[in-house]
C-alpha positions as CSV (number, residue, x, y, z in Angstrom):
1,X,51.0,30.6,10.5
2,X,50.3,34.3,10.9
3,X,52.7,35.4,8.0
4,X,51.4,36.4,4.6
5,X,53.1,34.5,1.8
6,X,52.9,37.5,-0.5
7,X,54.3,40.5,1.5
8,X,55.9,38.3,4.2
9,X,54.4,40.3,7.0
10,X,51.7,39.7,9.6
11,X,48.4,39.0,8.0
12,X,46.0,41.9,7.5
13,X,42.3,41.0,7.0
14,X,43.2,37.3,6.4
15,X,41.2,35.4,3.8
16,X,41.0,31.6,3.5
17,X,41.5,30.0,0.1
18,X,39.7,26.7,-0.8
19,X,43.1,24.9,-0.5
20,X,43.3,26.0,3.2
21,X,46.1,28.6,2.9
22,X,45.5,32.1,4.2
23,X,46.5,35.4,2.4
24,X,45.9,39.1,3.2
25,X,42.8,40.6,1.4
26,X,44.8,43.4,-0.4
27,X,47.6,41.0,-1.3
28,X,45.3,38.4,-2.8
29,X,43.3,41.1,-4.7
30,X,46.5,42.4,-6.3
31,X,47.7,38.8,-6.9
32,X,44.4,38.0,-8.8
33,X,44.4,41.2,-10.8
34,X,48.0,40.5,-11.9
35,X,46.8,37.1,-13.3
36,X,43.8,38.6,-15.1
37,X,41.2,37.3,-12.7
38,X,42.6,33.8,-12.2
39,X,42.9,32.6,-8.6
40,X,46.2,30.7,-8.1
41,X,47.3,30.0,-4.5
42,X,50.7,31.8,-3.9
43,X,51.5,29.0,-1.3
44,X,50.8,25.8,-3.2
45,X,50.6,27.2,-6.8
46,X,47.3,25.4,-7.4
47,X,44.4,27.0,-9.3
48,X,41.3,27.6,-7.1
49,X,37.7,28.5,-7.8
50,X,37.1,32.2,-7.4
51,X,33.6,33.2,-5.9
52,X,31.2,35.2,-7.9
53,X,31.8,38.2,-5.6
54,X,35.5,38.0,-6.4
55,X,38.2,37.9,-3.7
56,X,35.7,39.7,-1.3
57,X,33.6,36.6,-1.4
58,X,36.4,34.4,0.1
59,X,35.7,33.5,3.7
60,X,37.4,35.4,6.5
61,X,39.8,33.5,8.7
62,X,38.2,34.6,12.1
63,X,40.6,32.4,14.1
64,X,43.6,34.5,13.0
65,X,42.0,38.0,12.7
66,X,42.3,39.0,16.4
67,X,45.7,37.3,16.8
68,X,47.1,39.2,13.8
69,X,45.7,42.5,15.0
70,X,47.2,41.9,18.4
71,X,50.6,40.9,17.0
72,X,50.5,43.9,14.6
73,X,50.0,46.4,17.5
74,X,52.7,44.6,19.5
75,X,55.1,45.0,16.5
76,X,54.3,48.7,16.3
77,X,55.2,49.1,20.0
78,X,58.3,47.0,19.7
79,X,59.4,49.0,16.7
80,X,58.9,52.2,18.5
81,X,60.9,51.0,21.5
82,X,63.6,49.7,19.2
83,X,63.7,53.0,17.3
84,X,64.1,54.8,20.7
85,X,67.0,52.5,21.7
86,X,68.8,52.8,18.3
87,X,68.4,56.6,18.2
88,X,70.4,56.9,21.5
89,X,71.2,60.6,21.0
90,X,68.0,61.4,19.2
91,X,64.8,60.5,21.1
92,X,61.3,60.2,19.7
93,X,58.9,63.1,20.2
94,X,55.2,63.0,20.9
95,X,53.0,64.1,18.0
96,X,50.5,65.7,20.3
97,X,52.9,67.2,22.8
98,X,55.8,67.9,20.5
99,X,58.3,69.0,23.1
100,X,57.6,65.9,25.2
101,X,59.6,62.6,24.7
102,X,58.0,59.3,24.1
103,X,59.4,57.4,27.1
104,X,56.8,54.8,28.0
105,X,54.1,52.5,26.6
106,X,50.4,52.3,27.5
107,X,49.7,48.6,28.2
108,X,46.0,49.0,27.7
109,X,46.2,50.8,24.3
110,X,49.5,49.2,23.1
111,X,50.8,52.7,22.1
112,X,54.0,54.7,23.0
113,X,53.1,57.8,25.1
114,X,54.8,60.8,26.8
115,X,54.3,61.9,30.4
116,X,51.6,64.4,29.4
117,X,49.7,61.7,27.4
118,X,49.9,59.4,30.4
119,X,48.5,62.1,32.6
120,X,45.7,63.2,30.2
121,X,44.5,60.9,27.4
122,X,45.7,57.7,29.1
123,X,44.8,58.6,32.7
124,X,44.0,55.4,34.7
125,X,45.9,53.2,32.2
126,X,49.0,51.3,33.1
127,X,51.9,53.1,31.4
128,X,55.3,51.3,31.6
129,X,58.8,51.7,30.2
130,X,59.9,49.5,27.3
131,X,61.7,46.8,29.2
132,X,59.0,46.5,31.9
133,X,56.3,46.4,29.2
134,X,58.1,43.5,27.4
135,X,58.5,41.6,30.7
136,X,54.9,42.2,31.5
137,X,53.6,41.1,28.1
138,X,56.2,38.4,27.4
139,X,54.5,35.6,29.4
140,X,51.0,36.1,27.8
141,X,52.6,36.4,24.4
142,X,54.6,33.3,24.9
143,X,51.5,31.4,26.0
144,X,49.6,32.7,23.0
145,X,52.4,31.9,20.7
146,X,52.6,28.4,22.1
147,X,48.8,27.9,21.5
148,X,49.3,29.2,18.0
149,X,52.1,26.7,17.4
150,X,49.8,23.9,18.5
151,X,47.2,25.1,16.0
152,X,49.9,25.3,13.4
153,X,50.8,21.7,14.0
154,X,47.2,20.7,13.9
155,X,46.7,22.7,10.7
156,X,49.8,21.2,9.1
157,X,48.7,17.7,10.1
158,X,45.3,18.4,8.5
159,X,47.1,19.7,5.4
160,X,49.2,16.5,5.2
161,X,46.0,14.4,5.4
162,X,44.4,16.5,2.7
163,X,47.5,16.2,0.5
164,X,47.4,12.5,1.0
165,X,43.7,12.3,0.3
166,X,44.1,14.4,-2.9
167,X,46.9,12.1,-4.2
168,X,44.7,9.1,-3.4
169,X,41.7,10.9,-5.1
170,X,43.9,11.6,-8.2
171,X,45.1,8.0,-8.3
172,X,41.5,6.7,-8.0
173,X,40.4,9.1,-10.8
174,X,43.1,7.8,-13.1
175,X,42.3,4.2,-12.2
176,X,38.5,4.8,-12.7
177,X,39.1,6.4,-16.1
178,X,41.3,3.5,-17.2
179,X,38.6,1.0,-16.0
180,X,35.9,3.0,-17.9
181,X,38.0,3.1,-21.1
182,X,38.5,-0.7,-20.9
183,X,34.9,-1.1,-20.2
184,X,33.8,1.0,-23.1
185,X,36.1,-0.8,-25.5
186,X,34.8,-4.2,-24.3
187,X,31.3,-2.8,-24.5
188,X,31.8,-1.7,-28.1
189,X,33.2,-5.1,-29.0
190,X,30.3,-6.9,-27.4
191,X,27.8,-4.5,-28.9
192,X,29.4,-5.2,-32.4
193,X,29.1,-8.9,-31.8
194,X,25.5,-8.6,-30.6
195,X,24.8,-6.5,-33.8
196,X,26.3,-9.1,-36.0
197,X,24.3,-11.8,-34.3
198,X,21.1,-9.8,-34.8
199,X,21.9,-9.1,-38.5
200,X,22.5,-12.8,-39.1
201,X,19.2,-13.6,-37.5
202,X,17.5,-11.0,-39.8
203,X,19.2,-12.4,-42.9
204,X,18.2,-16.0,-41.9
205,X,14.6,-14.9,-41.4
206,X,14.6,-13.1,-44.7
207,X,16.0,-16.1,-46.7
208,X,13.5,-18.4,-45.1
209,X,10.5,-16.3,-45.9
210,X,11.8,-15.4,-49.3
211,X,12.2,-19.1,-50.3
212,X,8.7,-19.9,-49.0
213,X,7.2,-17.1,-51.2
214,X,9.2,-18.2,-54.3
215,X,8.0,-21.9,-53.9
216,X,4.5,-20.7,-53.6
217,X,5.0,-18.4,-56.7
218,X,6.4,-21.3,-58.8
219,X,3.5,-23.6,-57.8
220,X,0.8,-21.0,-58.8
221,X,2.6,-20.3,-62.1
222,X,2.6,-24.0,-62.9
223,X,-1.1,-24.2,-62.2
224,X,-1.8,-21.3,-64.5
225,X,0.3,-22.8,-67.3
226,X,-1.4,-26.2,-67.0
227,X,-4.9,-24.6,-67.4
228,X,-3.7,-22.5,-70.4
229,X,-2.2,-25.6,-72.0
230,X,-5.5,-27.6,-71.8
231,X,-7.4,-24.6,-73.0
232,X,-5.1,-24.2,-76.0
233,X,-5.4,-27.9,-76.8
234,X,-9.2,-27.7,-76.9
235,X,-9.1,-24.6,-79.0
236,X,-6.8,-26.2,-81.6
237,X,-9.4,-28.9,-82.8
238,X,-10.3,-29.1,-86.5
239,X,-13.4,-27.4,-87.8
240,X,-14.8,-30.7,-88.9
241,X,-14.6,-33.2,-86.1
242,X,-15.9,-36.0,-88.4
243,X,-12.6,-36.0,-90.3
244,X,-10.6,-36.8,-87.1
245,X,-12.8,-39.3,-85.3
246,X,-9.9,-41.4,-84.3
247,X,-8.1,-38.6,-82.4
248,X,-11.1,-37.2,-80.5
249,X,-11.5,-39.8,-77.8
250,X,-7.9,-39.7,-76.6
251,X,-7.8,-36.0,-76.7
252,X,-11.0,-35.6,-74.6
253,X,-9.7,-38.2,-72.2
254,X,-6.4,-36.3,-71.8
255,X,-8.1,-33.0,-71.3
256,X,-10.5,-34.4,-68.8
257,X,-7.8,-36.0,-66.7
258,X,-5.7,-32.8,-66.8
259,X,-8.6,-30.6,-65.8
260,X,-9.5,-33.1,-63.0
261,X,-6.0,-32.7,-61.6
262,X,-6.2,-28.9,-61.8
263,X,-9.4,-29.0,-59.9
264,X,-7.7,-30.8,-57.1
265,X,-4.9,-28.2,-56.8
266,X,-4.8,-26.1,-53.6
267,X,-4.7,-22.5,-54.7
268,X,-4.2,-20.1,-51.7
269,X,-5.5,-16.6,-52.1
270,X,-2.8,-15.1,-49.7
271,X,0.9,-15.5,-49.3
272,X,2.0,-18.3,-47.0
273,X,4.0,-15.9,-44.9
274,X,4.2,-12.2,-44.0
275,X,6.7,-9.5,-44.9
276,X,7.4,-8.7,-41.2
277,X,10.7,-9.4,-39.6
278,X,10.5,-9.5,-35.7
279,X,13.6,-9.5,-33.5
280,X,13.0,-10.2,-29.8
281,X,15.6,-8.4,-27.8
282,X,15.4,-10.9,-25.0
283,X,17.8,-11.9,-22.2
284,X,19.9,-13.9,-24.6
285,X,20.8,-10.8,-26.6
286,X,21.1,-8.5,-23.5
287,X,23.6,-10.8,-21.9
288,X,26.1,-9.3,-24.3
289,X,25.6,-5.9,-22.6
290,X,26.2,-7.3,-19.1
291,X,30.0,-8.0,-18.5
292,X,30.6,-11.1,-16.4
293,X,26.8,-11.7,-16.4
294,X,26.3,-9.5,-13.3
295,X,27.6,-6.0,-13.3
296,X,25.6,-3.3,-15.0
297,X,26.7,-0.4,-17.2
298,X,27.9,2.5,-15.0
299,X,29.0,0.5,-11.9
300,X,32.7,1.1,-11.8
301,X,34.7,0.5,-8.6
302,X,38.4,1.3,-8.3
303,X,39.1,0.2,-4.7
304,X,37.3,-0.8,-1.4
305,X,36.1,2.5,0.2
306,X,33.8,2.6,3.2
307,X,30.6,4.6,2.8
308,X,29.4,6.0,6.2
309,X,25.7,5.8,5.3
310,X,26.1,2.1,4.6
311,X,28.2,1.1,7.6
312,X,26.3,-0.8,10.3
313,X,26.6,-1.1,14.1
314,X,25.4,-4.1,16.1
315,X,25.6,-5.2,19.8
316,X,27.1,-8.7,19.6
317,X,27.3,-9.4,23.4
318,X,24.3,-10.7,25.3
319,X,21.9,-8.3,26.9
320,X,24.2,-6.5,29.4
321,X,23.5,-6.3,33.2
322,X,25.0,-4.0,35.7
323,X,28.7,-4.8,36.7
324,X,28.4,-8.3,35.3
325,X,29.2,-8.1,31.6
326,X,31.1,-6.1,29.1
327,X,29.2,-4.6,26.2
328,X,30.7,-5.5,22.9
329,X,29.8,-3.6,19.7
330,X,30.7,-4.6,16.2
331,X,31.1,-2.2,13.2
332,X,30.7,-3.5,9.7
333,X,32.2,-1.3,7.0
334,X,30.3,-1.4,3.7
335,X,30.9,0.4,0.4
336,X,28.3,2.5,-1.4
337,X,26.7,-0.7,-2.8
338,X,26.3,-2.4,0.6
339,X,29.2,-4.8,0.1
340,X,31.5,-5.3,3.1
341,X,35.0,-3.9,2.8
342,X,38.0,-4.4,5.0
343,X,39.4,-1.6,7.1
344,X,43.1,-0.9,6.5
345,X,43.2,2.1,8.8
346,X,41.1,2.2,12.0
347,X,41.9,6.0,12.3
348,X,39.0,6.7,9.9
349,X,36.7,5.6,12.7
350,X,35.9,7.9,15.7
351,X,33.5,6.9,18.5
352,X,32.3,8.0,21.9
353,X,29.9,6.6,24.5
354,X,27.4,9.0,26.1
355,X,26.6,7.5,29.6
356,X,23.5,7.9,31.7
357,X,25.0,11.1,33.2
358,X,25.5,12.6,29.7
359,X,29.2,12.3,30.0
360,X,31.1,11.5,26.8
361,X,33.8,8.8,26.9
362,X,36.1,8.2,23.8
363,X,36.0,4.6,22.5
364,X,38.6,2.9,20.3
365,X,37.7,0.3,17.6
366,X,40.1,-2.6,16.9
367,X,40.4,-5.0,14.0
368,X,38.9,-8.4,13.8
369,X,40.0,-11.4,11.7
370,X,36.7,-11.3,9.8
371,X,37.5,-7.8,8.5
372,X,35.1,-6.0,10.9
373,X,35.9,-3.6,13.8
374,X,34.8,-3.9,17.5
375,X,34.9,-2.0,20.7
376,X,34.1,-2.9,24.3
377,X,33.1,-1.0,27.4
378,X,31.8,-1.9,30.9
379,X,28.8,0.1,32.1
380,X,28.9,1.3,35.7
381,X,25.1,1.6,36.3
382,X,21.9,0.7,34.7
383,X,20.2,2.9,32.1
384,X,20.3,4.1,28.5
385,X,23.8,4.6,26.8
386,X,24.3,6.0,23.4
387,X,27.2,5.0,21.1
388,X,28.1,7.7,18.6
389,X,30.3,6.4,15.7
390,X,31.6,8.3,12.7
391,X,33.5,7.1,9.6
392,X,35.4,9.8,7.7
393,X,33.8,12.2,10.2
394,X,30.3,11.3,9.1
395,X,27.8,9.4,11.2
396,X,27.3,5.7,10.3
397,X,23.9,4.3,9.3
398,X,22.4,3.6,12.8
399,X,24.4,6.0,15.0
400,X,23.8,6.9,17.7
401,X,23.2,3.2,18.8
402,X,21.1,3.0,22.0
403,X,22.5,0.4,24.5
404,X,20.1,-0.5,27.3
405,X,21.7,-1.8,30.5
406,X,19.3,-3.9,32.5
407,X,19.0,-4.3,36.3
408,X,20.0,-7.6,37.9
409,X,17.2,-7.6,40.6
410,X,18.8,-10.3,42.7
411,X,16.7,-11.1,45.8
412,X,18.6,-10.9,49.1
413,X,16.7,-10.6,52.4
414,X,13.1,-9.9,53.6
415,X,12.6,-7.4,56.4
416,X,9.8,-8.4,58.7
417,X,8.7,-6.5,61.7
418,X,8.9,-7.5,65.4
419,X,6.0,-7.1,66.2
420,X,4.9,-7.8,62.6
421,X,3.9,-5.1,60.1
422,X,0.2,-4.8,59.5
423,X,-0.7,-4.0,55.9
424,X,2.5,-2.1,55.0
425,X,2.2,0.4,52.2
426,X,5.5,2.4,51.9
427,X,9.1,2.4,53.2
428,X,12.0,4.8,53.5
429,X,15.6,4.3,54.7
430,X,16.4,6.6,57.7
431,X,20.1,6.3,58.5
432,X,20.7,2.7,59.4
433,X,17.0,2.1,60.1
434,X,13.8,1.9,58.1
435,X,10.6,3.8,58.3
436,X,7.6,1.7,57.4
437,X,4.0,2.9,56.8
438,X,1.2,0.4,57.7
439,X,-2.5,0.2,58.4
440,X,-1.9,0.8,62.1
441,X,0.6,3.7,61.9
442,X,4.2,4.5,61.2
443,X,7.1,2.7,62.8
444,X,10.9,2.9,62.6
445,X,12.7,-0.4,62.8
446,X,16.3,-1.5,62.7
447,X,17.8,-3.9,60.1
448,X,16.5,-6.9,62.1
449,X,13.0,-5.5,62.1
450,X,12.9,-4.6,65.8
451,X,10.9,-1.4,66.5
452,X,13.0,1.7,67.3
453,X,10.4,4.4,67.3
454,X,6.7,5.0,66.5
455,X,5.1,8.1,65.2
456,X,2.3,9.5,67.4
457,X,-1.0,10.9,66.3
458,X,-4.3,11.3,68.2
459,X,-6.5,10.8,65.1
460,X,-8.1,7.4,65.2
461,X,-8.8,7.4,61.4
462,X,-5.4,7.7,60.0
463,X,-4.4,4.8,57.6
464,X,-1.1,6.2,56.3
465,X,-0.4,5.4,52.6
466,X,2.7,7.2,51.3
467,X,5.2,9.7,52.5
468,X,7.7,12.3,51.3
469,X,10.6,13.9,53.1
470,X,11.4,17.6,52.9
471,X,13.3,20.2,55.1
472,X,13.6,17.9,58.2
473,X,9.9,16.9,58.1
474,X,7.8,13.9,56.9
475,X,4.6,14.5,54.9
476,X,2.2,11.5,55.0
477,X,-1.0,10.9,53.2
478,X,-3.9,9.5,55.3
479,X,-6.0,7.5,52.9
480,X,-9.0,7.1,55.2
481,X,-8.4,10.3,57.1
482,X,-8.6,12.2,53.8
483,X,-5.8,14.6,54.6
484,X,-2.1,15.1,54.7
485,X,-0.3,15.0,58.1
486,X,3.1,16.7,58.6
487,X,5.5,15.1,61.2
488,X,8.7,16.3,62.7
489,X,11.9,14.3,62.3
490,X,11.1,12.9,65.8
491,X,7.7,11.6,64.7
492,X,5.4,14.2,66.2
493,X,2.4,15.5,64.2
494,X,2.8,19.2,63.8
495,X,0.2,20.1,61.0
496,X,-2.5,18.6,58.9
497,X,-4.3,19.9,55.8
498,X,-6.4,18.9,52.8
499,X,-9.6,18.1,54.8
500,X,-12.6,18.8,52.6
501,X,-10.5,18.8,49.5
502,X,-9.0,15.3,49.4
503,X,-11.2,12.3,49.1
504,X,-8.6,9.4,48.8
505,X,-5.1,10.8,49.0
506,X,-2.4,8.3,47.8
507,X,0.9,9.4,46.4
508,X,2.7,12.5,47.7
509,X,5.8,14.5,46.5
510,X,7.4,17.8,47.7
511,X,9.5,20.0,45.4
512,X,12.6,21.9,46.4
513,X,10.6,25.1,47.0
514,X,8.2,23.3,49.3
515,X,5.3,22.9,46.9
516,X,3.3,19.8,47.8
517,X,1.7,17.5,45.2
518,X,-0.9,14.9,46.3
519,X,-2.5,12.3,44.1
520,X,-6.2,11.5,44.8
521,X,-7.3,7.9,43.9
522,X,-11.0,8.7,43.7
523,X,-11.0,12.2,42.2
524,X,-8.3,11.0,39.7
525,X,-6.3,14.2,39.8
526,X,-3.3,15.9,41.3
527,X,-3.8,18.6,44.0
528,X,-1.2,21.3,44.6
529,X,-0.7,22.8,48.0
530,X,1.6,25.6,49.1
531,X,4.2,25.1,51.9
532,X,1.6,26.5,54.4
533,X,-0.9,23.7,53.5
534,X,-3.3,25.9,51.5
535,X,-4.7,24.6,48.2
536,X,-3.2,26.4,45.2
537,X,-4.7,24.5,42.3
538,X,-5.3,21.0,40.8
539,X,-4.7,19.4,37.4
540,X,-5.7,16.4,35.4
541,X,-9.0,14.5,35.9
542,X,-10.7,11.1,35.4
543,X,-10.3,9.5,32.0
544,X,-7.9,7.7,29.7
545,X,-6.9,10.6,27.5
546,X,-3.3,11.9,27.4
547,X,-3.7,14.5,30.2
548,X,-6.1,12.4,32.3
549,X,-5.7,9.8,35.1
550,X,-7.6,6.8,36.5
551,X,-6.8,5.8,40.1
552,X,-3.3,7.4,40.5
553,X,-1.1,5.8,43.1
554,X,2.4,6.8,44.0
555,X,4.1,9.9,42.5
556,X,7.7,11.3,42.4
557,X,9.5,14.4,41.1
558,X,12.5,13.9,38.8
559,X,15.6,16.1,38.5
560,X,13.9,18.1,35.8
561,X,11.1,19.0,38.1
562,X,8.6,16.8,36.2
563,X,6.0,14.9,38.1
564,X,6.1,11.1,37.4
565,X,2.7,9.4,38.2
566,X,1.8,5.7,38.5
567,X,-1.5,5.8,36.6
568,X,-2.8,2.5,38.0
569,X,-6.2,2.3,36.3
570,X,-4.8,3.1,32.9
571,X,-1.8,0.7,33.2
572,X,0.7,3.4,32.4
573,X,3.2,5.9,33.8
574,X,2.5,9.6,33.1
575,X,5.1,12.3,33.2
576,X,3.5,15.7,33.8
577,X,4.8,19.3,33.6
578,X,3.4,20.3,37.1
579,X,3.3,24.0,36.1
580,X,1.0,23.5,33.1
581,X,-0.6,20.2,34.1
582,X,0.1,18.8,30.6
583,X,1.4,15.3,30.1
584,X,4.9,15.2,28.5
585,X,5.2,11.5,28.1
586,X,3.1,8.3,28.5
587,X,4.8,4.9,29.2
588,X,2.5,1.9,28.9
589,X,3.4,-0.9,31.2
590,X,2.8,-4.5,30.0
591,X,4.2,-8.0,30.1
592,X,3.9,-10.6,27.3
593,X,1.6,-8.2,25.5
594,X,-0.8,-7.8,28.4
595,X,-1.3,-4.6,30.4
596,X,-0.1,-4.3,34.0
597,X,-1.5,-2.0,36.6
598,X,1.1,0.4,38.0
599,X,1.3,0.6,41.8
600,X,4.4,1.7,43.7
601,X,6.9,4.0,42.0
602,X,10.3,5.5,42.6
603,X,13.3,7.0,40.7
604,X,17.0,6.3,41.1
605,X,19.7,8.9,41.0
606,X,19.7,9.0,37.2
607,X,15.8,9.3,37.0
608,X,15.4,5.7,35.9
609,X,11.8,4.7,36.7
610,X,11.1,1.7,39.0
611,X,7.4,0.6,39.2
612,X,5.8,-2.3,41.0
613,X,3.2,-3.8,38.5
614,X,0.4,-6.3,38.8
615,X,-2.0,-7.9,36.3
616,X,-5.5,-6.7,37.0
617,X,-7.7,-9.0,39.1
618,X,-8.4,-9.9,42.8
619,X,-6.9,-13.4,42.9
620,X,-3.2,-14.3,42.6
621,X,-2.0,-12.6,39.5
622,X,1.4,-12.0,37.8
623,X,3.5,-9.3,39.5
624,X,6.9,-7.9,39.0
625,X,9.1,-4.8,39.1
626,X,9.5,-3.0,35.8
627,X,12.3,-0.5,35.1
628,X,12.3,2.2,32.4
629,X,14.8,4.9,31.3
630,X,13.7,8.5,31.6
631,X,12.9,8.4,27.9
632,X,10.6,5.4,28.4
633,X,12.9,2.6,27.1
634,X,12.2,-0.7,28.8
635,X,15.4,-1.6,30.7
636,X,14.3,-4.8,32.4
637,X,12.1,-6.8,34.7
638,X,12.8,-8.5,38.1
639,X,11.0,-10.1,41.1
640,X,8.6,-11.9,38.7
641,X,6.0,-14.1,40.4
642,X,5.2,-16.9,41.2
643,X,8.8,-17.8,42.4
644,X,9.6,-17.4,46.1
645,X,11.4,-14.1,45.3
646,X,8.2,-12.9,43.6
647,X,5.6,-10.5,44.9
648,X,2.1,-10.7,46.1
649,X,0.2,-7.4,46.2
650,X,3.3,-5.3,45.9
651,X,2.9,-1.6,46.9
652,X,5.5,1.1,47.5
653,X,9.1,0.9,46.3
654,X,12.2,2.8,47.3
655,X,15.6,2.8,45.6
656,X,18.6,3.3,47.9
657,X,22.4,3.1,47.7
658,X,22.9,5.8,45.1
659,X,25.1,4.8,42.1
660,X,27.6,2.5,43.8
661,X,25.3,0.0,45.5
662,X,21.7,0.5,44.3
663,X,19.1,-1.6,46.0
664,X,15.3,-1.7,45.6
665,X,13.2,-2.0,48.7
666,X,9.7,-3.3,47.7
667,X,6.8,-3.4,50.1
668,X,5.0,-6.7,49.7
669,X,1.5,-6.6,51.2
670,X,0.8,-10.3,50.8
671,X,3.8,-11.4,53.0
672,X,3.7,-8.2,55.2
673,X,7.4,-7.7,54.5
674,X,9.9,-5.4,52.8
675,X,11.9,-7.3,50.1
676,X,15.4,-6.3,49.2
677,X,16.7,-6.6,45.6
678,X,20.2,-5.8,44.5
679,X,20.1,-3.8,41.3
């Protein structure tokens, strides 16, 4: 792999030929000059195309350059050591310190050195004797050589495939030329037959028109002769009519009758036909130029070959749900004209699935009786998957194929408080218990709904709406109190801020660095506070343009640091860059073509967006939970009303359980309960 086929030594400045073989730059230059400028590979003896720049224009083989330099230096060292051993009585002398003996090797410089060199020029370097140096470098060299052998096998495998492909290409070329020759011969025969048919039609038209003109000509000549005959008869009468009285009456009668007949003759002033000969090259004639009545000139196929740009992917299984169904994808191989071909070697197909984490998993396609290929995989969580498929190392027509895995949304239990919750707004899981925000305060209940703890606050006007947890503390928006209250983990109020700034605080989110984002329902904007509670800035404003909001409710931060907002009044989800205040993406929420107001909002561990949605109106309206991928793809819907498991004035939502057992907790204001849905 690293040996030049010309001078049989380690490659120096290796150059890659079009056939894949590698030669030294100087060797290939001399090789080409000896053959008067013709590039013939010394390895496979095939003629190659020489670049305009000559051999210097051939690409460098960068994968081998450093390896060859390394092996070259190593050979020099080994040669020096070997020369020292063979000399026995005659030792090598240093070129710099001529009286000193070369008795060691600098490992860092890969050069033989004497004691003085080791002390001066190579000070600080590791200088070893020959045997120690070989032991020291043997293992890395062995590992490197092993890696090179692997590359050699891969390269040889590729060369075998290329050789096979070249033979198939040559066979297809020969077959195609034969088909074309047969096609041309048949085409000439058919064109000759079509020409004969057209010539016969021309001759037939000519004879028909020529006969018509001759008949007309004879008729007119007979008319002229008749008139001349009568005229001559009248002119030949005797000078004295009295002498031939008996002959005059019959002669006059005959002339009169003949002239009466001439008068009745139809004399046309123009020929009865034209001299034009028209040939209509219609479909009847053109059928001669269409072999088999379908193929057109120039369409020549030698064998069934799949064309990647015409191959098609399709999901043939039903819409997949989490952990309940395999996803089955079918691949149809088509040729360059869109006709299906059978796959005789599935190795031409390579595929991988990119899951919701961005991890790539290799997929294998198998044969089907209908000539198509298929593959299956079972998704482990909801979200957007991408199937990348290549044929002959080129992407097929609709690759990557997006596969959307929907949530199940199976209703399980309802959590009701004892005493009952009053106007619940938001919920969080705290260990084995649940923290619920309601009109009358904040309580922690167990899984049976029994109160375990209650947050204390002296403010009579509180009305907690939403909360966020950060650094062992809870941050709660007080809708009627027009502020944010910070609670310790034990539920004791330690700080409040936003008074005079906030008018109707709703959603709240806290970033990793402690920055606090608060949505304001009336001012229709996002306020940004520092960790100390001081106002830093605000962004967005009232309206329905891209960067605007109308009655924002709950908000969350995704793993990219983007702020996801339930834009209730505009029936959409807005994804903002919180540093610039610019909207990156808008996801419009609708059902059956009708817009739905976004209310509660949360993100799962993969940033899939869960939003409680309700049709606008005060009376009983359609409600559900909509789920979207981070890119805005609609993944599914669950908890649709009006069934028992449906919702009535749904508010906050929290997704718990991570990736293994994801569950959505939905606050339902109408039933004053927290509903559980298995995702």
